[in-house]
KOLMI-589800 format. One line per 10 residues: for each residue x, y, z of N, C-alpha, C. Coordinates in Angstrom, 3 decimals. Each point is the difference from the previous one (the first is absolute). Example, Ala and Ser with C-alpha at 12.3 -4.5 7.8 and 13.67 -1.06 7.14 Angstrom:
% KOLMI-589800
13.190:-5.690:7.800:-0.890:1.190:0.000:0.900:1.200:0.000; -0.350:1.050:-0.720:0.820:1.190:0.060:-0.770:1.090:0.730
% end
This chain:
% KOLMI-589800
0.710:-1.448:0.105:-0.752:1.484:-0.018:0.809:1.473:-0.189; 1.481:-0.125:1.193:0.365:1.012:-0.153:0.837:0.406:-1.298; -0.105:-1.215:-0.863:0.907:0.010:-1.478:-1.008:1.004:-0.547; -1.069:-0.879:-0.393:-1.288:0.605:-0.577:-0.199:1.314:0.323; 0.095:0.746:0.809:0.026:1.053:0.680:1.005:0.936:-0.915; 1.299:-0.253:0.865:0.899:1.294:-1.032:-0.041:-0.583:-1.506; -0.522:-1.120:-0.508:0.204:0.454:-1.104:-1.162:0.673:-1.055; -0.861:0.329:0.908:-1.744:0.899:-0.363:0.694:1.234:0.445; 1.070:0.672:0.387:0.233:1.024:1.030:1.079:0.679:-1.170; 0.941:-1.259:-0.615:0.582:0.779:-0.997:-0.556:-0.298:-1.251
-1.115:-0.380:-0.801:-0.679:0.205:-0.670:-0.997:1.008:-0.303; -0.033:0.849:1.351:-0.768:1.085:0.061:0.411:0.890:0.461; 1.771:0.048:0.166:0.797:0.646:-0.232:-0.429:1.057:1.583; 0.136:-0.774:1.238:-0.374:0.406:1.268:1.426:-0.153:0.468; 0.829:-0.911:-0.266:1.613:-0.132:0.280:0.419:0.009:-0.677; 2.031:0.330:-0.217:0.593:0.347:-0.784:0.488:-1.731:-0.439; -0.049:-0.289:-1.530:0.552:-1.740:-0.076:0.960:-0.695:0.902; 1.160:1.121:-0.713:1.253:-0.676:0.236:0.395:-1.172:-0.499; -0.669:-0.180:-1.096:0.454:-1.197:-0.951:-0.789:-0.493:0.261; -1.232:-0.147:0.801:-0.543:-1.343:0.157:-1.205:0.071:-1.115
-0.214:-1.254:-0.402:-0.874:-0.451:-1.157:-1.354:-0.170:0.531; -0.938:0.653:-0.395:-1.610:-0.659:1.118:-0.018:-1.418:-0.373; 0.110:-0.208:-1.361:-0.801:-1.584:-0.509:0.928:-1.290:0.714; 1.563:0.502:0.176:0.712:-0.844:1.062:-0.281:-0.338:0.754; -0.695:1.365:1.126:-0.115:-0.187:1.255:-1.581:-0.714:0.068; -1.159:0.352:-1.103:-0.952:-0.966:0.101:-0.075:-1.404:-0.039; 1.532:-0.427:-0.904:0.001:-1.312:-0.107:0.344:-0.428:1.116; 0.945:0.835:0.498:0.516:-1.147:1.723:-1.223:-0.135:0.787; -1.115:0.916:0.170:-1.146:0.289:0.647:-0.641:-1.513:-0.805; -0.394:-0.203:-1.070:-0.555:-0.409:-0.911:-0.056:-2.096:0.211
1.563:0.285:-0.401:-0.060:-1.685:0.594:0.318:-0.304:1.214; -0.056:1.030:1.076:-0.184:-0.641:1.220:-1.553:-0.077:0.441; -0.895:0.198:-1.034:-1.429:-0.423:-0.144:-1.086:1.363:0.144; 0.777:0.897:0.366:-1.003:1.156:0.260:-0.702:0.458:-0.968; -1.366:-0.386:-0.365:-0.565:0.268:-1.050:-0.293:1.649:-0.490; -0.256:1.069:0.488:-0.035:1.114:-0.709:1.347:0.196:-0.696; 1.211:-0.178:0.184:1.287:0.110:0.013:0.492:-0.894:-2.092; -0.790:-1.398:0.546:-0.283:-0.791:-1.430:-1.289:0.805:-0.884; -0.410:0.044:0.556:-1.157:0.935:-1.067:0.185:1.443:-0.580; 0.996:0.723:0.455:0.905:1.205:-0.436:0.884:-0.386:-1.161
0.752:-0.965:0.507:0.711:-0.635:-0.753:-0.127:-0.661:-1.516; -1.228:-0.336:0.333:-0.804:-0.690:-1.432:-0.311:1.695:-0.687; -0.921:0.542:0.491:-0.190:0.952:-1.155:1.168:0.844:-0.461; 1.021:0.333:0.900:1.074:0.417:-0.631:0.962:-0.356:-0.754; -0.251:-1.283:-0.386:0.159:-0.996:-1.189:-0.666:-0.126:-0.888; -1.352:0.240:-0.012:-1.127:0.177:-0.893:0.335:1.147:-0.452; 0.708:1.242:0.130:-0.326:1.233:-0.057:1.402:0.644:-0.397; 1.318:-1.181:0.151:1.099:-0.114:0.007:0.738:1.654:0.614; -0.131:-0.279:1.157:0.337:1.105:0.878:0.819:0.019:0.722; 1.117:0.958:0.362:0.728:-0.016:1.139:1.605:-0.759:-0.760
0.115:0.054:-0.982:0.671:-0.800:-0.519:-0.028:-1.738:-0.595; -0.756:0.061:0.450:-0.646:-1.344:-0.664:-0.496:-0.641:-1.057; 0.353:-0.159:-0.864:-0.592:-0.543:-1.812:-1.336:-0.671:0.471; -1.155:0.877:-0.934:-1.168:-0.295:-0.187:-0.248:-1.745:-0.131; -0.437:-0.856:0.782:-0.120:-1.577:0.134:-1.180:-0.476:0.615; -1.023:-0.229:-0.861:-1.503:-0.627:-0.024:0.156:-0.819:0.927; 0.940:-0.918:-0.264:-0.041:-1.769:0.452:0.217:0.719:1.450; 1.554:0.490:0.633:0.404:0.607:0.688:-1.005:0.786:1.411; -0.827:0.930:-1.011:-1.314:0.689:0.881:-0.910:-0.954:0.280; -0.383:-1.140:-0.749:-0.849:-0.690:0.427:0.285:-1.438:0.805
0.956:0.166:0.478:0.992:-0.925:1.048:-0.176:0.347:1.320; 0.472:1.220:-0.465:-0.098:0.989:1.569:-1.056:0.522:0.358; -1.110:-0.217:-0.875:-1.388:0.792:0.350:-0.537:-1.305:0.631; -0.078:-1.308:-0.790:-0.038:-1.086:1.056:0.248:-0.519:0.996; 1.146:0.324:0.617:1.125:-0.058:1.382:-1.274:0.648:0.723; -0.551:1.744:-0.572:-0.517:0.267:1.421:-1.499:0.031:-0.124; -0.493:-1.202:-1.320:-1.477:-0.265:0.205:0.101:-1.175:1.210; 0.967:-0.377:-0.519:-0.227:-1.373:0.940:0.124:0.309:1.221; 0.253:1.310:0.380:0.415:0.233:1.398:-1.242:0.883:0.311; -0.525:-0.279:-0.452:-1.691:0.831:0.300:0.002:1.540:-0.176
0.791:0.508:-1.003:0.111:1.259:-0.033:-1.251:-0.357:-1.371; -1.082:1.464:0.110:-1.331:-0.262:-0.176:0.470:0.948:-1.651; 0.778:1.449:0.305:0.185:0.501:-0.819:1.721:-0.746:-1.735; 0.120:-0.985:0.854:0.873:-0.954:-1.211:-0.781:-0.265:-0.573; -1.202:-1.173:0.545:-0.946:-1.115:-0.318:-0.745:0.935:-1.210; -0.082:1.468:0.417:-0.847:0.816:-1.142:0.804:0.224:-1.406; 1.386:-0.072:0.291:0.749:0.973:-1.212:0.160:-1.635:-0.790; -0.014:-1.051:0.860:0.187:-1.037:-0.885:-1.593:-0.711:-1.136; -1.117:0.575:0.868:-0.919:0.085:-1.139:0.033:0.425:-1.065; 0.632:1.629:0.791:-0.181:0.816:-1.356:1.353:-0.305:-1.388
0.835:-0.393:0.915:0.814:-0.453:-1.156:-0.449:-1.472:-1.045; -0.253:-1.007:1.044:-1.167:-0.870:-1.292:-1.264:0.126:-0.520; -0.563:1.123:0.461:-1.001:0.085:-0.319:-0.698:-0.302:-1.614; 1.237:0.331:-0.816:-0.849:-0.097:-1.487:0.658:-1.287:-0.665; 1.223:-0.297:0.506:0.447:-1.234:-1.031:0.119:-1.365:0.900; -0.357:0.307:1.305:-0.239:-1.543:1.334:-1.236:0.525:0.396; -1.029:0.128:-0.328:-1.219:0.191:0.983:0.118:-0.882:1.057; 0.200:-1.112:-0.260:-0.325:-1.472:1.341:0.983:0.347:0.992; 1.248:0.561:-0.149:0.853:0.073:0.853:-0.413:1.633:1.501; -0.195:0.767:-1.579:-0.760:1.158:0.326:-1.435:0.164:1.376
-0.423:-1.380:-0.941:-1.048:0.250:1.158:0.463:-0.944:1.423; 0.893:-0.580:0.218:0.383:-0.638:0.907:0.812:1.219:0.793; 0.858:0.852:-0.539:0.234:1.042:1.065:-1.008:1.191:0.677; -0.605:0.228:-1.645:-1.179:0.532:1.117:-1.149:-0.130:0.669; 0.056:-1.338:0.136:-0.984:-0.562:1.227:0.520:0.307:0.944; 1.409:-0.458:-0.223:1.114:0.325:1.737:-0.291:1.403:0.366; 0.192:1.017:-0.768:0.565:1.458:0.088:-1.272:0.617:1.113; -1.558:0.032:-0.469:-1.081:0.117:0.984:0.066:1.233:0.543; 0.201:0.826:-1.491:-0.072:1.375:0.042:-1.068:0.283:-0.484; -0.387:1.057:-0.174:-1.639:0.627:-1.144:0.316:0.127:-1.047
1.768:0.182:-0.603:-0.191:0.100:-1.532:0.326:-1.473:-0.501; 0.977:-0.896:1.059:-0.237:-1.396:-0.638:-1.536:-0.515:-0.234; -0.658:0.495:0.632:-1.229:-1.146:0.079:-0.680:0.772:-1.494; -0.110:1.047:-0.138:-0.250:0.634:-1.288:0.638:-0.276:-1.176; 1.699:-0.337:-0.118:0.758:-0.993:-0.980:-0.787:-1.033:-0.259; -0.184:-0.912:1.326:-0.526:-1.138:-0.301:-1.570:0.094:-0.645; -0.543:1.043:0.852:-1.511:-0.464:-0.901:0.477:0.509:-1.698; 0.634:0.387:-0.159:0.343:0.518:-1.333:0.191:-0.876:-1.030; 1.140:-1.337:0.819:0.215:-0.794:-0.592:-0.800:-1.049:0.090; -1.324:-0.407:0.554:-1.023:-1.068:0.599:-0.738:0.346:-0.908
-0.160:1.390:-0.154:-0.890:0.139:-1.627:0.203:-0.200:-1.480; 1.596:0.259:0.324:0.587:-0.186:-1.464:-0.282:-1.581:-0.327; 0.134:-1.063:1.213:-0.571:-0.956:-0.504:-0.975:-0.846:0.372; -0.783:1.091:0.289:-1.591:-0.363:-0.186:-0.570:-0.614:1.019; 0.641:0.295:1.064:-0.075:-0.354:1.593:-0.865:0.815:0.735; -1.786:0.451:-0.715:-0.220:1.251:0.468:-0.171:-0.020:1.411; -0.527:-0.909:0.582:-0.363:-0.693:1.523:1.435:1.137:0.888; 1.194:-0.480:-0.510:1.341:-0.340:1.007:0.719:1.843:-0.329; -0.632:0.253:-1.448:0.298:1.687:-0.224:-0.817:0.795:0.846; -1.700:-0.230:0.351:-0.282:0.868:0.218:0.067:0.354:1.982
-0.261:-1.319:0.074:0.813:0.082:1.531:1.321:0.910:0.262; 1.311:-0.382:-1.211:1.164:0.427:0.593:0.112:1.504:-0.048; -1.349:0.670:-1.188:0.277:1.533:-0.600:-0.903:1.275:1.777; -1.340:-1.656:0.106:-0.652:0.738:1.335:0.815:0.125:1.250; 1.160:-1.320:0.289:0.766:0.324:1.100:1.166:1.450:-0.057; 0.232:0.050:-1.471:0.809:1.098:0.062:-0.822:1.211:-0.207; -0.968:0.177:-0.490:-0.831:1.473:0.287:-0.525:0.170:1.490; -0.275:-0.867:0.657:-0.390:0.051:1.418:0.890:0.209:1.102; 1.382:-0.184:-0.428:1.184:0.764:0.421:0.530:1.085:-0.498; -0.866:0.947:-0.854:0.436:1.104:-0.382:0.684:0.161:-1.183
0.367:-0.892:-1.077:0.355:-0.308:-1.005:-0.694:1.367:-1.299; 0.351:0.796:0.031:-0.741:0.330:-1.300:-0.290:-0.288:-0.965; 1.173:-0.857:-0.690:-0.112:-0.302:-1.384:-0.994:-1.510:0.071; -0.438:-0.075:0.760:-0.444:-1.296:0.422:-1.440:0.303:0.009; -0.630:1.062:0.148:-1.471:0.140:0.114:-0.031:0.938:-1.900; 1.071:0.505:-0.487:-0.315:0.398:-1.491:-0.369:-1.750:-0.443; 0.584:-0.696:0.318:0.434:-0.941:-1.171:-2.170:-0.919:0.854; 0.579:-0.278:1.387:-1.459:0.002:0.054:-1.521:0.723:-0.436; 0.115:1.511:-0.352:-1.085:0.276:-0.821:-0.343:0.011:-1.190; 1.457:-0.509:-0.777:-0.087:-0.549:-1.037:-0.796:-1.273:-0.418
0.411:-0.941:0.716:-0.892:-1.270:0.174:-1.027:0.134:0.180; -0.765:1.060:0.614:-1.428:0.141:0.664:-0.735:0.559:-1.412; 0.723:0.385:-1.030:-0.952:0.644:-1.107:0.009:-0.900:-1.156; 1.124:-1.319:-0.097:0.005:-0.934:-0.828:-1.055:-1.297:0.445; -0.148:-1.316:-1.462:-0.648:-0.664:0.693:1.068:-1.264:-0.391; 0.940:-0.107:-0.069:1.049:-0.979:0.411:-0.451:-1.111:0.410; 0.870:-1.043:0.130:-0.449:-0.935:1.043:-1.187:-0.011:0.317; -1.222:0.433:-1.025:-1.283:-0.495:0.320:-0.721:1.372:0.908; 0.670:0.925:0.460:-0.392:0.330:1.372:-1.070:0.775:-0.825; -0.967:0.473:1.037:-1.041:1.689:-0.778:0.521:1.276:0.656
0.478:0.706:-1.176:0.407:1.291:0.802:-0.478:0.780:0.769; 0.831:0.582:1.265:-0.686:0.750:0.781:0.288:1.149:0.648; -0.350:1.105:-1.009:0.164:1.061:-0.287:0.813:0.923:1.501; -1.196:-0.198:1.265:0.099:0.460:1.411:1.137:-0.333:0.276; 0.199:-1.218:0.147:1.444:-0.371:0.344:0.972:0.560:-0.664; 0.024:0.115:-1.144:1.307:0.665:-0.973:-0.013:1.662:0.590; -1.213:0.456:-0.075:-0.073:1.536:0.489:1.033:0.076:1.626; -0.124:-1.035:0.758:0.853:0.098:1.196:1.109:-0.147:0.111; 0.144:-0.776:-0.957:2.063:-0.780:-0.458:0.093:1.543:-0.111; -0.807:0.214:-1.328:0.869:1.786:-0.421:0.408:0.796:0.603
-1.040:0.599:0.771:-0.069:1.077:1.124:1.405:-0.114:0.988; 0.039:-1.384:0.035:1.382:0.088:1.285:0.997:-0.469:-0.849; 0.120:-0.019:-1.527:1.093:-0.143:-0.654:-0.120:1.411:-0.488; -0.513:0.704:0.326:0.152:1.325:-0.449:-0.066:1.036:0.528; -0.111:-0.404:1.275:-0.089:0.727:1.779:1.900:-0.428:0.208; 0.506:-0.749:-0.560:1.417:-0.467:0.683:1.433:1.030:-1.487; -1.397:0.691:-1.001:0.715:0.346:-0.576:0.598:-0.548:-1.584; -0.529:-0.877:-0.296:0.197:-1.156:-1.324:-0.839:1.009:-1.150; 1.364:0.057:-0.818:-0.941:0.877:-0.977:-1.184:-0.599:-0.819; 0.514:-1.647:-0.393:-0.541:-1.026:-0.642:-1.810:-0.072:0.996
0.148:0.199:0.963:-0.893:-0.018:1.249:-1.298:1.336:-0.109; 0.794:0.842:-0.377:-0.740:1.118:-0.289:-0.684:0.419:-1.115; 0.715:-0.417:-1.005:-0.838:-0.731:-1.406:-1.294:-0.713:-0.308; 0.151:-1.059:0.474:-0.608:-1.514:0.570:-1.560:0.848:1.033; 0.695:1.156:0.889:-1.172:0.227:1.123:-0.991:1.164:-0.889; 0.700:0.735:-1.541:-0.547:1.307:-0.385:-0.884:-0.943:-0.777; 0.636:-1.136:-0.792:-1.192:-0.801:-1.093:-1.102:-0.318:0.623; 0.343:-0.481:1.514:-1.611:-0.536:1.115:-0.926:0.564:-0.515; 0.374:1.582:0.739:-0.718:1.276:0.098:-0.856:0.450:-1.211; 1.060:-0.221:-1.130:-0.406:0.740:-1.165:-0.887:-0.945:-0.837
0.517:-1.330:0.320:-1.420:-1.402:-0.815:-1.219:-0.055:1.438; 0.167:0.507:0.950:-1.447:0.077:1.012:0.379:-2.061:0.573; 0.875:-0.271:-0.128:0.599:-1.271:0.201:0.119:-0.738:1.591; -0.655:-0.236:0.604:-0.142:0.159:1.658:-0.428:1.194:0.595; -0.349:0.870:-0.617:-0.595:1.079:0.594:-0.343:0.630:-0.744; -1.138:1.155:0.480:-0.443:0.953:-1.278:1.107:0.883:-0.290; -0.529:0.259:-1.645:1.044:0.614:-1.084:0.438:1.301:0.798; 1.052:0.420:0.395:0.488:1.309:0.232:0.971:0.483:-0.951; -0.343:0.920:-0.765:0.769:0.361:-1.139:1.719:0.959:0.683; -0.734:0.701:0.854:0.896:1.141:0.698:1.388:-0.911:0.799
-0.840:-0.609:1.127:0.950:-1.357:0.174:0.585:-0.959:-0.165; -0.348:-0.288:-1.833:0.520:-0.627:-0.878:1.521:1.218:-0.298; -0.204:1.157:-0.618:1.100:0.519:-0.120:1.254:0.288:1.051; -1.188:0.059:1.372:1.590:0.647:0.877:0.810:-1.034:-0.306; -0.364:-1.575:0.296:0.975:-1.317:-0.249:0.430:0.094:-1.147; -0.408:0.051:-0.997:0.918:0.046:-1.458:1.347:1.835:0.482; -0.765:0.867:0.788:1.294:0.857:-0.157:0.816:-0.917:0.846; -0.304:-1.105:1.283:0.992:0.360:0.832:0.705:-1.417:-0.827; -0.638:-0.890:-0.667:1.082:-0.862:-0.738:0.905:0.836:-1.126; -0.169:1.007:-0.303:0.489:0.714:-1.390:1.022:0.811:0.872
0.119:0.238:1.410:0.998:0.963:0.906:0.872:-0.847:0.644; 0.077:-1.393:-0.262:0.604:-1.077:0.630:0.751:-1.126:-1.073; -0.213:0.741:-1.000:0.627:-0.301:-1.281:-0.415:-1.393:-0.519; -1.634:-0.128:-0.386:-0.410:-0.631:-0.953:-0.625:0.706:-0.910; 0.650:-0.449:-1.179:-0.106:0.951:-1.144:-1.369:-0.248:-0.634; -0.523:-0.586:-0.450:-1.324:-0.861:-0.597:-1.124:1.086:0.847; -0.576:0.130:1.284:-0.153:0.923:0.755:-0.270:1.384:-0.494; 1.378:0.440:-0.530:0.437:1.141:-0.235:-1.294:0.562:-1.079; -0.106:-0.537:-1.138:-0.781:0.292:-0.935:-1.414:-0.102:0.179; -0.867:-1.142:0.981:-0.854:-0.562:-0.162:-0.578:1.501:1.254
0.724:0.454:0.773:-0.256:0.982:0.556:-0.089:1.595:-0.716; 0.912:0.342:-1.101:-0.245:0.993:-0.406:-1.011:-0.446:-1.105; -0.443:-0.937:-0.401:-1.470:0.048:-0.448:-1.044:0.140:0.636; 0.056:-0.807:1.273:-1.365:0.004:0.929:-0.433:1.540:0.358; 1.261:1.294:0.525:-0.260:0.996:0.299:-0.596:0.560:-0.521; 0.530:0.120:-1.443:-0.721:0.892:-1.357:-1.462:0.430:0.026; -0.687:-1.355:0.295:-1.607:0.022:0.200:-0.453:0.189:1.283; 0.568:0.522:0.528:-0.251:0.660:2.000:-0.883:0.949:-0.519; -1.161:0.396:0.762:-0.518:1.475:0.659:0.656:1.129:0.254; 0.342:1.015:0.102:0.676:0.749:0.991:-0.209:-0.286:1.395
-0.899:-0.311:0.314:-0.108:-0.324:1.752:0.347:-2.001:0.216; 0.361:-0.309:-1.014:0.811:-1.299:0.173:1.305:-0.025:0.314; 0.355:0.969:-1.030:1.437:0.327:-0.233:0.145:0.738:1.332; -0.377:0.918:0.610:0.244:0.318:1.379:0.112:-1.025:1.189; -1.392:-0.703:-0.426:0.503:-1.115:1.072:1.225:-1.062:-0.241; 0.111:-0.579:-1.148:1.103:-0.210:0.110:1.274:0.828:0.538; 0.306:0.882:-0.534:1.359:0.690:0.314:-0.242:0.061:1.443; -0.626:0.067:0.518:-0.072:0.263:1.755:0.258:-1.566:0.448; -0.598:-1.125:-0.174:0.409:-1.217:-0.022:1.538:-0.190:0.040; 0.476:0.947:-1.183:1.296:-1.231:-0.260:0.892:1.636:0.829
-0.501:1.208:0.605:0.680:0.751:1.024:0.255:-1.084:1.002; -1.007:-0.489:0.342:0.137:-0.407:1.519:0.492:-0.821:-0.074; 0.186:-1.010:-0.993:0.266:-1.117:-0.027:-1.082:-0.974:0.499; -0.950:-0.043:-0.261:-0.890:-0.675:0.985:-1.348:-1.020:-0.728; -0.442:-0.497:-0.401:-1.323:-0.680:-0.665:-0.995:-0.350:0.923; -0.975:0.693:-0.135:-1.077:-0.316:1.133:-0.299:-1.179:-0.003; -0.299:-0.400:-1.274:-0.239:-1.412:0.211:0.800:-1.322:0.964; 1.204:0.238:-0.232:1.002:-1.008:1.003:0.669:1.181:1.409; -0.511:1.173:0.091:0.696:0.643:0.811:1.538:-0.125:0.091; 0.511:0.109:-1.114:1.503:-0.649:0.283:0.573:1.177:-0.417
1.431:0.332:0.990:0.728:0.744:0.122:1.088:-0.029:-1.335; 0.370:0.250:-0.976:0.625:-0.139:-1.062:1.546:0.880:0.115; -0.027:1.235:0.615:1.372:0.489:0.550:0.985:-0.327:0.788
% end
């Protein structure tokens, strides 16, 4: 642990390096079984940091050492590492990670493999623990009829609200579409325009064009109301402060 803390201090320029190599210090601690050092060493190999050559195999090796010593972040990193090329291996590590993002990624993998029940359970677990992208995914799932499900616009609206409140641009965009189309809620073009504006402000470009077209058709009174909502950063139907 002392070697690990010294390596961190050197990396963060908190102490003079005096020729000390963080990678060497992390290796010393990792070889003694200290999981956080094994994880950091794995990350450094994957990124090619502190004089180490980029080496995916060594990176995976040290992340595995950390994960096998119950380091949840290392297990999550391994899940990400194997996500596209070796999904079965990714599932093993993501299951071990036991953090919201891991549950979200598990859900995505299960859905990709047509394992809908398991996918929905994993995404719900991530959402229940506050992982906003899981709410966005669940919102989309509740709008389609994949896997034989009946669309549930009200559930979709609830998930999109949470995603928008977390300032996910795509969540704000989908929430806008719900209000504009009257899906799961009475139609409300002003609130829809507000969320289009928020989505555009947060970088979701498709929302910008739609907002401009929509605002052109508003009456002076509607424009004034919308401008006030944008200035205050609050949508009355959600009472969400966005500033």
